[in-house]
Each structure stands twice: as structure tokens, then as C-alpha cells.
C-alpha positions in Angstrom: 51.2 -27.4 28.6 54.2 -26.8 30.8 54.3 -29.3 33.6 54.8 -26.6 36.2 51.6 -24.8 35.1 49.7 -28.0 35.0 50.8 -28.8 38.6 49.8 -25.3 39.8 46.4 -25.6 38.1 45.8 -29.1 39.6 46.9 -27.8 43.0 44.4 -24.9 42.7 41.7 -27.3 41.8 42.4 -29.4 44.9 42.7 -26.3 47.0 39.3 -24.9 45.9 37.6 -28.3 46.4 39.1 -28.6 49.9 38.1 -25.0 50.7 34.6 -25.6 49.6 34.3 -28.9 51.6 35.8 -27.5 54.7 33.9 -24.2 54.7 31.5 -23.3 57.5 30.3 -20.1 56.0 28.7 -19.5 52.6 31.3 -16.8 51.7 34.2 -19.3 52.1 32.3 -21.9 50.1 31.8 -19.3 47.3 35.5 -18.5 47.4 36.4 -22.2 47.0 34.1 -22.5 44.0 35.7 -19.4 42.4 39.1 -20.9 42.9 37.9 -24.1 41.2 36.5 -22.0 38.3 39.8 -20.2 37.8 41.7 -23.5 37.8 39.4 -25.5 35.5 39.0 -22.9 32.7 42.6 -23.3 31.4 42.4 -27.0 31.8 39.2 -27.1 29.7 40.8 -25.1 26.9 44.0 -27.2 27.0 43.2 -29.1 23.9 43.1 -26.6 21.0 39.9 -28.0 19.5 37.1 -25.6 18.4 34.5 -27.4 20.6 36.8 -27.2 23.7 37.3 -23.5 23.2 33.6 -23.0 22.7 32.7 -25.0 25.8 35.3 -23.0 27.8 33.9 -19.7 26.6 30.3 -20.7 27.4 31.3 -21.9 30.8 33.2 -18.7 31.6 30.4 -16.5 30.4 27.7 -18.4 32.4 29.9 -18.4 35.5 30.7 -14.7 35.2 27.0 -13.8 34.8 26.1 -16.0 37.8 28.8 -14.5 40.0 
């Protein structure tokens, strides 16, 4: 994976976590969790192994149904 993309994804993961921790309203906490989800999904599928892709797909579908 390109180091710039990896840096952006890790920054997004940190930003989402800090947004969730610093939130004082449930909507802001939800936005932080969504930012975390968008950042972690490509990181989960980074290794091109069938189980990693399957886990990523299941995580995405569960999160999409819950949202």
C-alpha cells in the first residue's frame, strides 16, 4: 500500500477516535464512529488473503445494516 494512503487512513482512524472521545452529543459520536469505519475497512483488506476480504465484507455489511 502506498505510504501516503496508509498515512491518510491512519490519520482518519485517529481523527475518528478523537472525535468520538471528545463528543458531547450522540450525533458527533456517531460521526466519529463512521469515520473510524471508513478508515479501518481498507486497512482490514490490505492483506490480499481470502479470509481478510471475507472479514472485511462481513464487517462492512453488518455496519451498513446497523447504520
